[in-house]
N, C-alpha and C positions, 0 to 999 in steps of 0.2 A: 295549482297553476302550471300549465304545461310550458316547458322551455320553448317549444316550437311556437306557440301562440305569442309568447313575449317577443321572440325574435321577429315574428310577422309585424307585430305592432311597432317595433323599433324601425323596421324598414320603412313603414308607412310614415312614421314620425321624421324621418331623414329626408324622404322625397316629398312628403305632404301631397301624395297623389296616389289613390288607390290603384288606378290602371297601370301606371309605371312601376309601382312597387310589385304588383302581380307579375309583371313581365320579369322584373329582376328576380324574383323568388321562384319563377316557373310554376306558378299556381294560378288557378282561374281567379278572375276578380271577384265573382260571387262567393267562391269559397274563402278568400282572404277577408272579405267584408264579414262573413259569418265568423270566422275565428276571432277577429278583433271585437266583435260585438260580444262573443261569449266571454272573452277577457274582461270586457268592461262590466259585464253582468256578475262576474265572479268577484271583481274588486268592488263593485257596488258604485262606481262613479263613471261618468263619461270621460274618455281620454281625448276624443276628437270632436270638433264641431264640423258638421258636414253640411255643405250647401251644393247647389248645383254648379257653382262656379269655383268653389275652393274647398280645401280641407286644412284645418288648422288645429294645433293642440290647445285644449282647455287648460285652465290653471291647474287642474288636477293632472292632466297630462304633462305639463311643464315640471311638475315635481316628480312624476313617476319615471319618466324616460331616462334621465341621467343615473338615477339610482339602479333602474333596471339594467342599463348598459353596464354599469360598474359590477353588478351582481353576475351578469353573463361573462364578463371579462374575467372575473375571479374563477367561475366554474371552468372556463377554458383553461385558465392557467393551472388550476388543480388538476385537470386531465392531463395536461402537458407534463406537469411535475410527476404525476403517477406513472406516465409512460416512460419518462427518463429514469425514474427509480428502478422500474422494472428491468431496464436494459442496463442498469449499473452505471448510469450517467450522472446521477445525482444522489447526494448523501454523504455520510461520513464513515470512515474506516479507522479503526484503532490497530496501529501496526507496532509491534515490538521489533527491535533489531539489536544485534550485537555490534560492538564498537568497530570490529574489522569490516563489517557490512558498509558501515559509513565511509570507508576509504574509497571504495570503488563502486560496488554494485548499487547501494542505496541511492546515492546522488543521481546516477544514470536512470535507475528505475522510477525515481519521483519525477525527473524531468520529463521522461517519456509518458508517464501517467498523466502528468498535468497537461501535456500537449493533447492527448487523447480525451481526457476526462476533466476539463477545467473546473466543472462545478461539483466535483467530489473532493471533500476536504479530508486530509489524513492527519489524524492525531498520533504523533510519534512518541514513543518512549524507549529509552535505552535500557534494555534488560540483558542479563546473561541468559544463555540458552536454557537453563534449569528454570530460571524466573519466568521466561516466556511460556514453558510448558505448563507450569502452575497457573499462570494467568489465562492461558487459552482454555484449560480444563475448567477454571472457575467461571468462564465467560467475561473475563475482564479485557481480553484482547480478541480481535478478529483474525489476525495474522501475525506470524512470528518469523523474522528472518534470523535463523540461529547457526550455530556451528556444531557439526557432528551430533545433531539430535537423533537419538535412536527411535525405534518404533514405540509408540505409547498408545495404549487403549483409548479409543475415542478420538484420536487425532490422525490426520492424513499428514505424512511428512513426505516431501519430495526433494530430491537433490537438485539445487540449482546449478552448481558446478562442483567439481573436485579441484582443489587448488594444491599446487605443489608446496612441499614444506622445505624451507631452507634453514640452514645453520647460520645464526648471527654470532660473529665473533669480532674482537677488536682487529684493527689493521696489523697489529704487531704479533697476532697469535701465528704460531707455526702452521696451524691448519691452513692458512691463506696460501701457502705454497703448493697445496695439493690440487690437482685437477678436479678431483671430486672427493668427497667425504663420505665414509662409511659409518654405520653405527659403532663399529669396533673402535674407530679413531676418537670416539667421544669418551672413552672410558677414563675415569678419574678426573674429568674436568668439572669444576664447579659449575652449576647450572642455575639459570634463572627461568622460573616457570610461572604460569598462571596456577591458582589454587586447583588442586585435584578435581576433575570433573568438569571443568570449564571447557576443555577441548580434548574429549576423550581419545581421538585418533592420535593425537599428539602425545598424550599420556601413554598410549600403547607403544608408540615408538620408543619413548624413554625406558619403558619396561623391558624392551628388547635389547637395551644397551648391556653388554656383559658386565657383571659386577666386579669391582676391584677387590682384591684380597683384603680381608679384614686387617691383617697386620701390616699392610702397605700404607701406614698413616700419612705420609707426605702426599700420597696421590689420591687419598680418599675423597670421594665426591661430597661436596657440600651443596645444599639445595637452598636457594633463595626464592621466595615467592612475591609476586606483584599482582596487582589486580587489573592493570592495563598494559598493552603492549608498548606504549611510549615509555612507560616506567621501566619496563623490561629492557628495551633498547638503551635507555640511559644507565641502567646498571651494567649492561654488557660493555658500553663504552668505558665505564668506570673501572673495568677490570674485575668485576665481581663474578663473572662467569660466562658461559655461552648460553645460547637459547635455541630452541626450535620454533620457528614462526611460519604462519601460512603466507602464501604468496602476497596477499594485499599489504602485509606489514613492510615488506621490502620497498613500498613506495614511500614509506615514512623515513626518508633519508636522515640519518643521524650521523653527525660528523664523527669519524673515528670507528665506525661500525661497517663491517663487510658481511655481505650475505653469500654463502657457499651453497652450492647444489648438494642435495643429500642423495647419494646412490643407494636406493632402497625400494623394493617393489611396492611397499606400502607407504612411501613417503608423501602422503597427501591428507588433506583435511577437508571435509565437505562443507559447503555452505548450503543450508537447507531452508525450505519454506514449509511451515507448518500451519494447519488450520483444523478446526473441528470437522470430523468426518461427516457429521450430520448438518453442516451449515449449508443451507441452500441460498444464502444472500447473493443476488446478483452482483454487488459490489466486491465480495470476495472472489467470486468466479471470474469477474472482469480482471481484478488485479492479478489473480493467479495465472490467467492466460497470458497477460502482458508480460509478467516477470519471467515466465517460463518460455517466451517466444524467442525465436532466433534473432529478432530485431535488436534485442539487448546484447546479442553475441556473448552470452554467458558461458557457453559450452566450450 
């Protein structure tokens, strides 16, 4: 059963006149009549009663036409959905993100993506950068917004932006009086950090802080670990130590905590976008182009 023939029959059923239907369809009336006859022969029943004065649907035609219209509408919808999917306008994305991305970049990216692609749903999961890498490699995520993600075989990793690193201290800390803080100024201070590997570039900065003499016990560094930056800031406020934090964390205003500029050439932490290098999904391509665009002002 050819779709064109069904469309011809539907046009005649709507107008109930072969001549006017042929004009609407831009086909000759004899050709239209032959096409409808062929459809009736294929189905095995007459769909129209034809007289010299009028054309009307048979009982079989009354049953056939609404279902045929519904079938064609569904086919049109299927074609539309396929086209939307091919250009990244329809479907579902699985997106992982680190907590610091949720402070600034992620909300703006999601709002912009929703405005451009309202029919694409995004399944969000908060993961550490390491968890994102493992999930991407395993095929459990499509994209990951991470922090300081290194090059990984099989993944494409792009820098969304490099974010300055600040020193978080209590308002009463003597460092507050300095116009800028150097790594040497952090010697001997108790510190509050994420577990090793969670923010490699910040780990690298801590590694460059000169070591305190072993026998200088009163000033020896004590390290406290916390899994979330909100917890780190709370511990800083409680006087447990100082912390190095990426720029978005400075937006989490904690009473009693000051954020100081760190004067160091490598005082930055990168926010990254990772996805499988062989992923050809238009949804991934579309989201990647959007989040890396200047419209988000991420650079």
